N, C-alpha and C positions, 0 to 999 in steps of 0.2 A: 680613245685614240689608239692607234696601233702602228708601230714602226717595225719594218722587217728588211733584211738584206740577204741575198743569196748570191753565191758565186759557184759556178760549175767548172771543174777541171776538164780540159780537153785532151784526153789521152794519157795523162799522168801528171804528177807533180805534187805540190804541197801548197795549201792556201789557208790563211787565217782571215776571219771577218769579225766585225763587231758593230754594235749599235749602242750609242750613248745618248740618254735623254735626262736632263736635270741631274746630272752626276751619277746616274745609275747606268751600268754597262753590262751588256750580255755579249758573250763571245762564242765563236764557233771555229771549227778546224776540220779540214778534210785532206786526205792523202790518197793518192792512187788514181787510176784511170776513171774519168767521168764521175767521180764522187762530187757531192754537193755540200758546200759550207753554208750554214744558215744560222742567223742570229735574229732574235725578235724581242721586242718589249711591248707590252700592252698596258694601257691605263686602266687601273682597277675602278670598281664602282665608287670607291671613296677617295679617288684622286692619287693613289699610290701607283708606282710602276712595278710590274713583275714580269 
């Protein structure tokens, strides 16, 4: 399984994004014109999240 979120700024600003699954969190941050914030978690072969 794979979970992902992205958010793109339109012209400028500051954005934070995050994905949380089973208590595990990954975060992202973007600043400035048209930059992209991305956070993703994937299920490992043995059931862990990374």
